[in-house]
LORO-344352 format. One line per 4 residues: number of its first residue (from 1); for each residue x negated, y negated, z negated of C-alpha. Coordinates in pm, whole numbers, plus 50000, padded with zeros to 5 digits. Each point is the difference from the previous one (the first is absolute). Example, Ala and Ser with C-alpha at 12.3 -4.5 7.8 and 13.67 -1.06 7.14 Angstrom:
BEGIN
1) 48770 50450 49220 ~ 49863 49656 50066 $
This chain:
BEGIN
1) 50001 50000 49999 ~ 49852 49664 50099 ~ 50270 49758 49910 ~ 50311 49974 49789 $
5) 50281 49818 50173 ~ 50336 49949 49833 ~ 50298 49808 50128 ~ 50126 49705 49803 $
9) 50334 50024 49825 ~ 50022 49663 49831 ~ 50350 49871 49956 ~ 50220 49822 49749 $
13) 50062 50198 49684 ~ 50335 50177 50032 ~ 50041 50046 49625 ~ 50093 49739 49746 $
17) 49700 49892 49787 ~ 50113 50172 49681 ~ 50067 50335 50162 ~ 49674 49979 50194 $
21) 49794 49938 49684 ~ 50176 50269 49802 ~ 49941 50261 50270 ~ 49646 49888 50074 $
25) 49902 50037 49638 ~ 50211 50317 49971 ~ 49781 50154 50269 ~ 49687 49903 49807 $
29) 50141 50160 49684 ~ 50092 50312 50196 ~ 49637 50047 50112 ~ 49870 49928 49651 $
33) 50232 50266 49860 ~ 49845 50246 50242 ~ 49656 49901 49874 ~ 50104 50051 49639 $
37) 50121 50352 50083 ~ 49662 50090 50154 ~ 49806 49850 49711 ~ 50197 50203 49743 $
41) 50002 50334 50183 ~ 49677 50028 50204 ~ 49744 50271 49922 ~ 49669 49848 50104 $
45) 49809 49740 49803 ~ 49924 49816 50326 ~ 50367 49930 50073 ~ 50069 49928 49634 $
49) 49740 49724 50030 ~ 50229 49842 50262 ~ 49840 50113 50326 ~ 50345 50020 50159 $
53) 50255 49783 50175 ~ 50363 50010 50103 ~ 50214 49833 50261 ~ 50351 49964 50129 $
57) 50016 50020 50381 ~ 50296 49945 50230 ~ 50128 50258 50243 ~ 49745 49886 50261 $
61) 49712 50049 49754 ~ 49940 49628 49933 ~ 49898 49913 49649 ~ 50286 49820 49824 $
65) 49839 49970 49660 ~ 49698 50104 49798 ~ 49962 50003 49622 ~ 49822 49760 49768 $
69) 49692 50210 49930 ~ 49938 50187 50321 ~ 49651 50052 50140 ~ 49944 49762 50289 $
73) 49840 50256 50230 ~ 50302 50229 49974 ~ 50269 49742 50053 ~ 49858 49876 50333 $
77) 50031 50349 50147 ~ 50320 50148 49859 ~ 50213 49873 50289 ~ 49767 50173 50246 $
81) 50036 50343 49839 ~ 50377 49955 49971 ~ 50009 49933 50373 ~ 49783 50306 50063 $
85) 50265 50223 49834 ~ 50275 49841 50206 ~ 49795 50040 50317 ~ 49927 50369 49939 $
89) 50341 50116 49875 ~ 50234 49757 50178 ~ 50355 50139 49968 ~ 49884 50301 49801 $
93) 50023 49817 49668 ~ 50273 50101 49755 ~ 50130 49922 49652 ~ 49784 50185 49746 $
97) 49689 49999 50218 ~ 49664 49887 49861 ~ 49684 49951 50204 ~ 49630 49995 49913 $
101) 49721 49822 50190 ~ 49642 49886 49935 ~ 49872 49958 50352 ~ 49767 49698 50031 $
105) 50023 50021 50377 ~ 50377 49942 49985 ~ 49978 49684 49793 ~ 49892 50140 49664 $
109) 49678 49919 49817 ~ 49815 50322 49908 ~ 50102 50357 49917 ~ 50018 49937 49624 $
113) 50281 49744 50042 ~ 50287 50241 50043 ~ 50343 49859 50074 ~ 50343 50145 49922 $
117) 50279 49864 50221 ~ 50363 50060 49910 ~ 50271 49894 50248 ~ 50313 49848 49845 $
121) 50339 50055 50158 ~ 50334 49833 49943 ~ 50312 50158 50149 ~ 49781 50207 50234 $
125) 49795 49709 50128 ~ 49628 49949 49934 ~ 49973 49661 49823 ~ 49654 49998 49838 $
129) 49676 50184 49919 ~ 49859 50020 49650 ~ 49623 50040 49993 ~ 49764 50087 49716 $
133) 49627 50013 50058 ~ 49759 50151 49748 ~ 49622 50054 50014 ~ 49959 50375 49954 $
137) 49669 50068 49824 ~ 49900 50277 50239 ~ 50108 50096 50350 ~ 49756 50287 50052 $
141) 49699 49973 50227 ~ 49634 50049 49928 ~ 49974 49773 49693 ~ 50200 49984 49676 $
145) 50219 49696 50032 ~ 49981 50022 50383 ~ 49745 49716 50033 ~ 49722 50152 50209 $
149) 49755 49737 50124 ~ 49848 50252 50244 ~ 50329 50057 50177 ~ 50001 49862 50353 $
153) 50341 50145 50081 ~ 50306 50043 49782 ~ 49974 50379 49998 ~ 49770 49974 49697 $
157) 50221 49756 49814 ~ 50295 50216 49910 ~ 50349 50074 50126 ~ 50142 49770 50268 $
161) 50377 49989 49970 ~ 50196 49855 50295 ~ 50368 49937 49923 ~ 50131 50332 49866 $
165) 50331 50095 49840 ~ 49971 50130 49641 ~ 50375 49990 49914 ~ 50254 50104 50257 $
169) 50360 49891 49925 ~ 49925 50016 49631 ~ 49804 50330 50002 ~ 49641 49985 49880 $
173) 49770 50159 50258 ~ 49761 50160 49754 ~ 49815 50197 50266 ~ 49911 49679 50187 $
177) 49871 49832 49685 ~ 49805 50311 49900 ~ 49819 50003 50333 ~ 49888 49643 49935 $
181) 49902 50016 49631 ~ 49826 50335 50032 ~ 49729 49807 50184 ~ 49961 49750 49715 $
185) 49816 50020 49668 ~ 50221 50016 49690 ~ 50316 50075 50209 ~ 50233 49996 49700 $
189) 49912 49633 49947 ~ 50070 49922 50362 ~ 50344 50162 49977 ~ 50070 49808 49679 $
193) 49921 49667 50167 ~ 50211 50100 50300 ~ 50297 50069 49778 ~ 49952 49666 49822 $
197) 50000 49819 50332 ~ 50305 50180 50129 ~ 50198 49927 49682 ~ 49891 49636 50015 $
201) 50133 49976 50356 ~ 50327 50146 49876 ~ 50015 49729 49733 ~ 49973 49745 50277 $
205) 50272 50174 50195 ~ 50234 49994 49701 ~ 49930 49631 49937 ~ 50061 49910 50362 $
209) 50330 50190 50020 ~ 50112 49823 49684 ~ 49932 49669 50177 ~ 50190 50118 50306 $
213) 50298 50105 49791 ~ 50005 49664 49825 ~ 49935 49762 50291 ~ 50107 50210 50301 $
217) 49796 50158 50275 ~ 50028 49709 50241 ~ 49878 49747 49742 ~ 49713 50226 49898 $
221) 49880 50058 50357 ~ 50025 49631 50073 ~ 49789 49938 49688 ~ 49735 50239 50136 $
225) 49969 49779 50306 ~ 50026 49671 49818 ~ 49722 50065 49747 ~ 49768 50068 50294 $
229) 50122 49696 50188 ~ 49957 49792 49684 ~ 49634 50097 49974 ~ 49944 49931 50368 $
233) 50151 49656 49970 ~ 49786 49915 49696 ~ 49685 50121 50172 ~ 50073 49808 50323 $
237) 50078 49683 49805 ~ 49666 50027 49824 ~ 49814 50066 50323 ~ 50161 49698 50165 $
241) 49831 49772 49749 ~ 49648 50134 50069 ~ 49734 49886 50246 ~ 50026 50186 50328 $
245) 49647 50130 50060 ~ 49770 50300 49977 ~ 49769 50114 49720 ~ 49763 50296 49996 $
249) 49758 50181 49774 ~ 49821 50332 49957 ~ 49951 50239 49710 ~ 49808 50326 49988 $
253) 50006 50362 49897 ~ 49660 50106 49864 ~ 49895 50238 50277 ~ 50069 50287 50234 $
257) 49806 50294 49845 ~ 49894 50116 50346 ~ 49872 49656 50103 ~ 49816 49923 49672 $
261) 49898 49638 49934 ~ 50255 49748 50128 ~ 50326 49861 49867 ~ 50321 50092 50185 $
265) 50191 49687 50105 ~ 50374 49951 49966 ~ 50097 49684 50186 ~ 50322 49817 49923 $
269) 50132 49715 50213 ~ 50324 49832 49893 ~ 50210 49768 50215 ~ 50297 49801 49867 $
273) 50262 49898 50257 ~ 50342 49839 49956 ~ 50180 50309 49866 ~ 49749 50276 49948 $
277) 49656 50096 49871 ~ 49792 50216 50233 ~ 49699 50196 49877 ~ 49753 50141 50248 $
281) 49737 50244 49872 ~ 49838 50044 50340 ~ 49623 50025 49965 ~ 50015 50223 49693 $
285) 49760 50292 50012 ~ 50100 50331 50155 ~ 50102 50269 49750 ~ 49714 50133 49789 $
289) 49876 50345 49901 ~ 50156 50011 49654 ~ 50339 49955 49836 ~ 49990 49620 49947 $
293) 50193 49939 50323 ~ 50363 49884 49988 ~ 50296 50114 50206 ~ 50227 49741 50156 $
297) 50255 50009 49716 ~ 49741 49933 49732 ~ 49852 49707 50197 ~ 50342 49850 50056 $
301) 50065 50026 49628 ~ 49669 49824 49924 ~ 50099 49710 50221 ~ 50348 49979 49848 $
305) 49864 50014 49645 ~ 49719 49754 50071 ~ 50249 49755 50150 ~ 50270 50052 49739 $
309) 49757 49914 49719 ~ 50008 49640 50118 ~ 50380 49992 50021 ~ 50101 50116 49651 $
313) 50335 49824 50021 ~ 50115 50212 50296 ~ 50133 50354 49933 ~ 49851 50284 50203 $
317) 50206 50213 50238 ~ 50023 50062 50371 ~ 50113 49642 50053 ~ 49644 49895 49913 $
321) 49858 50251 50249 ~ 50198 49834 50281 ~ 49786 49687 49978 ~ 49660 50167 49944 $
325) 49869 50162 50317 ~ 49683 50208 50005 ~ 49772 50114 50279 ~ 49786 50299 49907 $
329) 49740 50120 50250 ~ 50028 50367 50096 ~ 49741 50248 49871 ~ 49863 49753 49748 $
333) 49921 50005 49632 ~ 50333 49819 49947 ~ 50204 50226 50230 ~ 49852 50346 49987 $
337) 50193 50265 50195 ~ 50058 50361 49897 ~ 49802 50200 49907 ~ 49748 49736 49881 $
341) 49964 50005 49621 ~ 50173 49713 49816 ~ 50046 50111 49637 ~ 49753 49738 49869 $
345) 50172 49714 50182 ~ 50089 49846 49663 ~ 49634 49937 49914 ~ 49900 49937 50359 $
349) 50190 49803 50261 ~ 50307 49914 49793 ~ 49850 49768 49739 ~ 49769 49843 50254 $
353) 50301 49893 50203 ~ 50177 49870 49689 ~ 49700 49797 49884 ~ 49948 49863 50350 $
357) 50362 49882 49997 ~ 49943 49843 49659 ~ 49713 49803 50141 ~ 50191 49874 50301 $
361) 50300 49894 49795 ~ 49769 49828 49749 ~ 49921 49744 50271 ~ 50369 49943 50064 $
365) 50109 49995 49635 ~ 49689 49880 49812 ~ 50210 49960 49689 ~ 50050 50379 50007 $
369) 49645 50089 50113 ~ 49867 50338 49895 ~ 49649 50139 50043 ~ 49924 50367 50071 $
373) 50104 50250 49734 ~ 49831 50321 49887 ~ 50049 50317 50204 ~ 50242 50275 49911 $
377) 49818 50312 49887 ~ 50090 50356 49901 ~ 49779 50239 49803 ~ 50122 50361 50015 $
381) 49878 50302 49805 ~ 50155 50339 50058 ~ 49930 50352 49877 ~ 50091 50255 49734 $
385) 50077 49883 49649 ~ 49828 50227 49744 ~ 50151 49846 49687 ~ 50291 50245 49974 $
389) 50057 50368 50059 ~ 50205 49926 50311 ~ 49699 49833 50173 ~ 50224 49798 50227 $
393) 49891 49799 50302 ~ 49971 49631 49913 ~ 49990 49677 50195 ~ 49845 49690 49840 $
397) 50114 49724 50231 ~ 49894 49652 49896 ~ 50004 49644 50133 ~ 49873 49690 49829 $
401) 50099 49642 49958 ~ 49762 49730 50124 ~ 49967 49629 50066 ~ 50219 49798 50232 $
405) 49859 49708 50195 ~ 49972 49649 49862 ~ 50315 49794 50061 ~ 50065 49636 50070 $
409) 49984 49837 49658 ~ 49965 50332 49817 ~ 49743 50268 49942 ~ 50076 50343 50145 $
413) 50191 50249 49789 ~ 49775 50236 49797 ~ 50048 50377 49995 ~ 50308 50006 50222 $
417) 50146 50265 50229 ~ 49880 49984 50361 ~ 50178 49786 50261 ~ 50086 50330 50168 $
421) 50258 50046 49729 ~ 50021 49755 49709 ~ 50286 50202 49857 ~ 49757 50284 49918 $
425) 49940 50070 49634 ~ 49656 50067 49861 ~ 50016 50358 49885 ~ 49973 50040 49624 $
429) 49682 50185 49897 ~ 50186 50195 49731 ~ 50235 50151 50253 ~ 49719 50087 50237 $
433) 49803 50170 49723 ~ 50299 50212 49899 ~ 50050 50121 50355 ~ 49641 50049 50115 $
437) 49657 50098 49859 ~ 49867 49648 50055 ~ 49928 49764 49707 ~ 49979 49627 50061 $
441) 49691 49854 49831 ~ 50013 49645 50128 ~ 50268 49768 50140 ~ 49907 49635 49977 $
445) 49982 49671 50187 ~ 49664 49941 50173 ~ 49819 49679 49917 ~ 49889 49804 50311 $
449) 50216 50209 50235 ~ 50227 49710 50108 ~ 49882 49815 50310 ~ 49870 49653 49907 $
453) 50203 49704 50119 ~ 50161 49678 49896 ~ 50271 50251 49911 ~ 49833 50326 49896 $
457) 50109 50333 50137 ~ 50164 50233 49748 ~ 49775 50246 49822 ~ 49978 50367 50090 $
461) 49994 50301 49771 ~ 49760 50286 49932 ~ 50144 50339 49917 ~ 49788 50301 49901 $
465) 50068 50347 49875 ~ 49864 50342 49917 ~ 50121 50342 50120 ~ 50077 50254 49729 $
469) 50118 50358 50061 ~ 50042 50063 50367 ~ 49891 50238 50273 ~ 49960 49996 50381 $
473) 50068 49626 50010 ~ 49918 49724 50247 ~ 50013 49623 50005 ~ 50101 49770 50287 $
477) 50013 49622 50036 ~ 50197 49782 50239 ~ 49887 49637 49997 ~ 49817 49740 50206 $
481) 49827 49661 49971 ~ 49667 50140 49884 ~ 49872 49808 50304 ~ 50282 49772 50113 $
485) 49992 49851 49649 ~ 50308 49813 49878 ~ 49956 49645 50134 ~ 50082 49647 49893 $
489) 50157 49720 50203 ~ 49972 49622 50026 ~ 49646 50016 49861 ~ 50055 50277 49745 $
493) 49758 50289 49956 ~ 50036 50381 50015 ~ 50064 50221 49702 ~ 49813 50331 49980 $
497) 49979 50335 50185 ~ 50212 50304 49938 ~ 49847 50345 49944 ~ 49998 50301 49764 $
501) 49724 50169 49802 ~ 49974 50355 49872 ~ 49819 50053 49665 ~ 49903 49632 49960 $
505) 49700 49926 49783 ~ 49879 50363 50012 ~ 49712 50166 50182 ~ 50239 50152 50253 $
509) 50181 49667 50067 ~ 50137 49976 50356 ~ 50150 49708 50185 ~ 50281 50151 50203 $
513) 50117 49688 50184 ~ 50349 49873 50076 ~ 50121 50300 50200 ~ 49925 50367 49943 $
517) 50181 50331 49974 ~ 49963 50342 49839 ~ 49700 49916 49781 ~ 49961 50295 49763 $
521) 50027 49913 49631 ~ 49975 50206 49681 ~ 50083 49977 49632 ~ 49790 49731 49832 $
525) 49956 49784 50308 ~ 50077 49633 49957 ~ 50094 49731 50250 ~ 50073 49632 50027 $
529) 50110 49753 50264 ~ 50075 49629 50002 ~ 50277 49820 50178 ~ 49896 49673 50157 $
533) 50119 49662 49888 ~ 50177 49764 50236 ~ 49819 49755 50220 ~ 49956 49642 49888 $
537) 50198 49707 50144 ~ 49819 49668 50044 ~ 49644 49898 49936 ~ 49882 50140 49665 $
541) 49777 49697 49947 ~ 50311 49781 49954 ~ 50155 50225 49739 ~ 50039 49808 49678 $
545) 49713 50088 49764 ~ 50250 50033 49718 ~ 50185 50270 50200 ~ 49674 50190 50044 $
549) 49939 49969 49625 ~ 50343 50153 49930 ~ 49913 50287 50233 ~ 49677 50058 49806 $
553) 50189 49999 49672 ~ 50251 50250 50142 ~ 49712 50211 50142 ~ 50133 49967 50354 $
557) 49669 49836 50096 ~ 49655 50045 49846 ~ 49773 49713 49903 ~ 49755 50113 50268 $
561) 50255 49994 50282 ~ 50152 49678 49875 ~ 49664 49851 50099 ~ 49946 50195 50322 $
565) 50355 49986 50143 ~ 50135 49675 49854 ~ 49687 49805 49914 ~ 50130 49957 49647 $
569) 49741 50020 49720 ~ 50149 50137 49680 ~ 49820 50053 49670 ~ 50116 50264 49757 $
573) 50023 49877 49641 ~ 50199 50281 49831 ~ 50181 50256 50218 ~ 50184 50151 49707 $
577) 50159 49661 49939 ~ 50035 49922 50373 ~ 49771 49703 49958 ~ 49832 49895 50325 $
581) 49883 49668 50140 ~ 49984 49860 50355 ~ 49677 49817 50089 ~ 50153 49745 50238 $
585) 49672 49844 50108 ~ 49844 50337 50085 ~ 50327 50100 50174 ~ 49986 49699 50230 $
589) 49641 50077 50086 ~ 50070 50369 50061 ~ 50299 49931 50220 ~ 49802 49750 50212 $
593) 49725 50256 50046 ~ 50243 50269 50107 ~ 50164 49760 50247 ~ 49662 49931 50158 $
597) 49904 50366 50033 ~ 50313 50212 50046 ~ 50060 49944 50374 ~ 49658 50147 50068 $
601) 50054 50314 49794 ~ 50203 50163 50277 ~ 49699 49962 50230 ~ 49755 50195 49784 $
605) 49874 50319 50163 ~ 50211 50289 49864 ~ 49686 50210 49957 ~ 49858 49733 49773 $
609) 50324 50009 49799 ~ 49980 50379 49983 ~ 49644 49977 49862 ~ 50099 49745 49740 $
613) 50288 50221 49892 ~ 49780 50307 49969 ~ 49742 49799 49801 ~ 50265 49879 49761 $
617) 49960 49635 50097 ~ 50370 49975 50086 ~ 50302 50210 49910 ~ 50288 50153 50192 $
621) 50216 49688 49969 ~ 49718 49776 50127 ~ 49965 50229 50300 ~ 50358 49949 50113 $
625) 50094 49656 49863 ~ 49680 49810 50085 ~ 49856 50187 50291 ~ 50300 50177 50154 $
629) 49795 50318 50039 ~ 50172 50339 50011 ~ 49811 50284 49834 ~ 50065 50371 49999 $
633) 49973 50066 49627 ~ 49943 50369 50061 ~ 49668 49924 50174 ~ 49952 49637 49882 $
637) 49932 49905 50362 ~ 50130 49685 50167 ~ 50248 50064 50284 ~ 49903 49753 50271 $
641) 50305 50023 50227 ~ 50246 49979 49710 ~ 49804 49712 49855 ~ 50011 49801 50322 $
645) 50379 50047 50025 ~ 50060 49920 49632 ~ 49780 49689 50011 ~ 50198 49869 50294 $
649) 50315 50048 49793 ~ 49847 49810 49707 ~ 49896 49714 50224 ~ 50359 49952 50112 $
653) 50174 50062 49669 ~ 49744 49852 49754 ~ 49713 49800 50144 ~ 50220 49797 50238 $
657) 50179 49846 49700 ~ 49692 49901 49799 ~ 49863 49651 49973 $
């Protein structure tokens, strides 16, 4: 698919204002009730931590309403999978039917996001589709959790489910479900989550039929149309007030494993016309040899979510999609065809598109500007739990909070869920430890992780653990931005690289990087990984010294980096009493010196920077924030191609805004 084209249906609202508002909000409540049902009945800890979404779609598959805590990446694709069911089954859809689909090449995201679609009938006529989407913790494949970085094609990523019927006229097709879950790890948990999603869809069906019985079928169906038309009108009115021009930018995935050194560009060009916003991602790299590619549905969702972030006052449904058009080049990293692997899209192309959209809209709405945020990451450990006599298979499936980008007038949010899905909950360590032989030993905010700026990026988090009684277990990691480090805008600086370590601080310490799969682990092994902070917004040398002092007191910034990044000289008097002092004269001198020198730092030979780093003259944050050099921390070697690309990015986003 290269372009989404949707006809306009704007017209005067055919409902009186009171009825319209009651039904519009009734639809929101309906979807939220579905979400509550999933939350209270799901089996997996992943879904319990809110990695799920729900939607009400009309009889054509268009999204009428989402809930209030849905995951952005899901919502932007639910209408596509609803349409896929209608396309495949056409007139062969009956009351009591339920369908299942997870196909990323039919508008889904990745195999783990498994959707239940329940058609709703009234007096024999199809009037709506209820959809519940949950992230199943394992879909089979070569790696526990189904995140295999070595997979080039989807055959190693688990079970691909095109639209398939799992209830026929009210009869549960157990044999069909068994064929699917028999290929997944911990199948009883998969069936439990399936049942939770089906029952949630039935809750939505009941709620909708109550609305129909109260307000009538004609009024309800008109309301379906009008809530979409309402959103379209709001979006077009907003667009009409904007400058009609084109903006463009580029963000990067770290690498193609087969190509080695060199960032993978994702180019985003946005044009605003009288009644629509057109995104063109032409020029993005061809699909790569690992699972960080995105299918067309995921990339559409990234554009929708990135745009919607800057229009918080407008609800999100298919009316919004009518005014946002997207061109996705075929066979690219943002539109990978079957059977190209796409399971890691969430850490790869998706958040790069979102952050690129944030940057473009920051120029249009500077009062809502937002620098780059940390990258979504998943750490997965799977194997056999030896703590009990049953010795069950376990899945430790973890994601972390991190720092969001600096904002106009505000520092970035610390330790927050990723932009991929801000509705996600941070999983409680106590629950994880009860379910798996993994003990959390560290979970804390990282000093100096927020990108320096007039408005500092939010701080990231470090989480470490130790493995207890397990057997035949492996660890995998899905992340990015070890090289395409989270960047600042309008003069702000980058944060810090992602990456994971096995047995840190021990003789057998290993840096594993930001993507790996099936690394063998054993009882007694330890691990840790940081999440990045957000990028800074604005020149850090104009940040108020008093704000830097507060960051030092709060341990968001160290005294050393207050000097290096902000040019603020702070003397410690008594840390226990939070007594510090700013040396204003020395601060002025330090800031003037940095201003004289910093534009030349990006010209220093990367090999010289590498040598200084190895000699201990500079640290990891100096390497990226001052010199813009990308280092492979497994070999401690500078990556010349990646460095050249990243430096060019810093020149445009940071250096161009400095005095």
